[in-house]
N, C-alpha and C positions, 0 to 999 in steps of 0.2 A: 129251631137253632134260634131263630131271631127270640122267639118267647123267652127262652132261657137267656139271653144276654138283656132283654129288656128288664126281667125279674131281678136280674144281678144290679143292673142301672138303679132300680128301684130302691133295692135294699141298701146300697150305698147312699142314697138321696136320705133315705130314712135316719140312717146312721149319723150324717153329718148335721141333719137338722137336729137329731137328739143333743149331739153334742153341742151346737151353738144353743140351743134352748138351755141347757144345764150351764153353760158360760154366762147365760144373762140372768139366769136366775141367783147364781153366785154372786155377780155385780150388785143385784137389787140387794142380796141379803146382807152382804159387807157395807159396814157404815162408813160414809165418806170421810176424811180426815178433815180436820179443822182445817178453813180456808188459810190460815196463817201459815200451816205447815207445809202447805202446797207453795206458797210464795215465799216463804223465810223460814229456813231451818233453826233460826234461833227463838228458841220456846220462852226466852227471859220475856216479862211483862216491858211493853215498850212506852216509853215517855217521850213526849215531843214538848220541846221547849220552843217559845216563839222567837227567840234568836239565841245569837252563839254564846253570849257572856252567861244567860243563865243555863244554858246548856253544860258551861263548863261546871258551873256551880253544882248541877245536879249529879253530874258524872262523880266529882268530888265525895258526894252522900251517897250516891248508891253502890259505888265500887263495882264489883263484877255481876250485881244481884238482878240489875236492870240494864235494858238497852236504851241509851238516852242519844236522842239526836236532836236538832235544831231545823226547826222549818225554814229560818232565813240563812242564806248563806254568810260567810263573813264579807264585808263590806257593804251588806244591802242597807237600804234606809229604812228603818222599822216602823217609824211613825205611821206614816200611810202606805204601808206595803199593800201591794195588790197579791192577794195569794191564788194559785193556779187550781185548775184541776187536779193536777199530781198531787199538789199539797193537801188537799181534800181528801184524794184515795189514800195517801198516807196515813193521814189523821183517823180515818174512819176506822182502821186497823189497831190505833193506838188504846193504851189503856188508862192514858193521863196525860193532859195539858197542861205544862208549867207557863203561867203568865206574870208579867211584872204588875200590871195594873196602874192606877193613878192614872188613867187615860193616856198611858203611854202608847199601846198597842190599839189604835182606834177602831181595828178591823177584827179583833180576836172575838167579841161576840157574834158577828156573823160568820165568824170561821168556823166556831164549835158547832152553832146551828147547822152550818151546812156540811160538817162532817159526821151529824147524827148525834148532837148534844154528847159529845165525848165527856166524862168527868175533869174537871180542871182544878188547878189551885192557884190562887193569887197569891204571890209573894209578899207585896207589901200590905196585905191585908193586917189590920193591927197596928200600922207605924204610924209615926206622929209626921207628916211631910212637912218639908220647907214649902211656903208659899211663893207665888211668882210676884214680884213687887212691880212689874211693869203695867205702865196705867190700864193698857188695853187688856191685859189679861190677869190684872190684880185678883188675889184669892184663890187663883187655882193652882192645885198642888204641883211641884216639879217632880216628875216622876224618876228621876236619875239617881234614886237613894242608894244603889249598888256602887256609887262612888264614894261611898263613905264606908270604910272597912269595918267601923262599928254597928252603922246600919245594916251591912251585909251579916251580920250574926243571925238578925232576924228572920234574913231570907233563908238561911241555914237551917233555922229551927221550924220554918214552915215546911221545907222540904223532907226533914225528919219525920214530922207529923205526916204528910201525906203519903209518903213512901211506905211509913209502918201500916197505914190504914191500907194500902195497895197490898202490901206482903208482909202481912204479921209475922210469919216466921224469919224474917229478915229484920226486925225491929231491932234487935241489938247492934248488929252489923251496922244500921243506919245510925242509930246513936252515937257508937263510937266513931264512924266516919265523920259524924257533923261535930264533934267534940274536938276530934284531930285537927280538922279544917278552920276551925274558931281559933285555935290556938296560932294557926298560921295567920288568919286575919288579924289578931292582938299583935303579933310579932310585925306584921305589915304595918300596922298602926303607928307603933314606936318609930320604925325606919322612916316612913312620910313624915311625920311630927319632927325628927329630928333634922331632915334633910330640908324640910322647907324653913325651920326656926332661923336659919341663919341669912335668910333673905334680909335686904336692906327695909328699913321700916318704910321709905320712900320708894320702894320698889315692890310693892305688894299688890298691886292692881292688876289682876288676872283677866286679860280681854280675850273674848273668845267670841265664835260667829252665833252659836247657839247657847243659850243659858245652861250649859248641861253639867257644868263643874260645881254648881251651887253649894252641894254637899260637902264636896272636898274642900271648897273655900271655908265653908264654916268651920269645917273641923280644924283647921290650920292656919285659921288667923288671916286668910287673904280677904280681899276685897274684890268684886266682881263687875264686869261690864261687857255688854255683849249686844252685838246686831240686832237679835231677833229673842223672842224668849222661847220656850219650848214648842216646837212643831208648828214653827210660824215663819218658815224662811220665806215664803211668799209676801211677807208683811214688811220686808226691806223697804224702805223708803227713803228719799233725799233727805228728810227730816232726821230720821234716826240715825243715817250715816253722819251726816254733820256733827249731830248731838256727841256721836262717838268719837270723832276725829278731833273736836274741840278737846275733849276729857282726856285723849291721849297726849295731845300738845301739852295742855294745862299740867297734869301728872308727870309727864315727860317719861311716858312709859316706853321702855327701850324696845320692847318686841310685843307684838298681838299674834293670836293664835287662831285655827279653825279648829274642825272635827272632820274625820277621815270620811264622813257617810253624808256629808254636805259638799258645796262648791264654796272655793277659798277666794272666790274671784273679787268679792265684794271685800273681802277684809284684807286682801292685799293692796286694793284702792285705799283703804282705811290708813295702812302703813305708809303707803306711798304720801297721800295728803298729810299727815301729820309726822312727818319726819321720823317715824317709827320703821321697825322692819319686821317682815313677816317670821315669825319663829317656829313655824311648821303645825301640825295638826295632830289632835290628840284623838286616841281611840277611846270611845266612849259607848256608842251604841252597839259596836261590832267590835269582836276580836279581830286580829289580823290573821292569814292564813297559817298553817301550821309551822313555817319557815320563816314568818314574820316577827317582828319586835314584842307584838302582844298576843299570843297564842293561848294565853289564860289570863284569868281576871288578876291575878297576883301580877304577872307580867306586865300586864296592860296598866295598873297604878304606878308600878315601877319605872316604866317608858314615859308617862305623862309627867310625872315629878321630875324626872330627867331633863325633860323638854323644858319644863319650867323653870329649871334653876339655870339652865343653859341660856335662857330668854330674858330671864329676870336678876339673876345673880351669879353665884360661883356654878360653875359646868362639872362640878364633883358629882359622881354619880351617888344615889343613896346606896347604904350598904345592901347586897344581896342577899 
């Protein structure tokens, strides 16, 4: 009797072992799914932009064919952004990284290398930049070219080209989306020009913290003065402040401004010392959050021009 029980137990063990072996063989024979499908059910090519403004542009060109994200969040200071291990992990699974160039993202080269040399496109490649005129930084390019609707059309063309190379089947869609968005930029250019031409001739000095609105000022006939040139907030000195205070006093500038991604403390002191007022902060390097006043590049431009008009002239809004 015991031997019969033993034989039965041995047979059951043999059957179980065979089943386990078959399962293991089946698992080994079945190819693993790509890593992206395990982490992300969205199978569209993934595009990462270095900051929110470029992500907005990219989404307008990509439509529904690509998944576009921004590496940095709304409100982030992008010049000296410190990327994180999670940023690198996201980028390592991307198909394309979109960057501005002209020295804006000082971290971009290190980032793409850390992510495994993901392909990238530089949207200002081939553009003729404005040069910084500040003594210490003279001759360096001002990277904020997207602040000119006219120059942003070049960004769109670069995106169309890069996306068509990434996804050739979608090329007609990218071209159509790009042309549609360029029409919006041309309409915006007319709106901003009309809105700013009414500023009095003696009140066309745009005073900001960072020299980030140079392209907008050049397009629409404004002068510009600022506390520090691009990416040099640490270079605020008593001499710079005194020089700007004197300029604001001399030209009787009614309002001075700052940018949302940097501290406005020094500029508020300029306003107080010069007998001017602080007129608010512009969105330049970052969009607002979804519920804010600058959740797209088009809204960003309209918000900024409204702020300029309220500070330097009439408070009427540009045509929406």
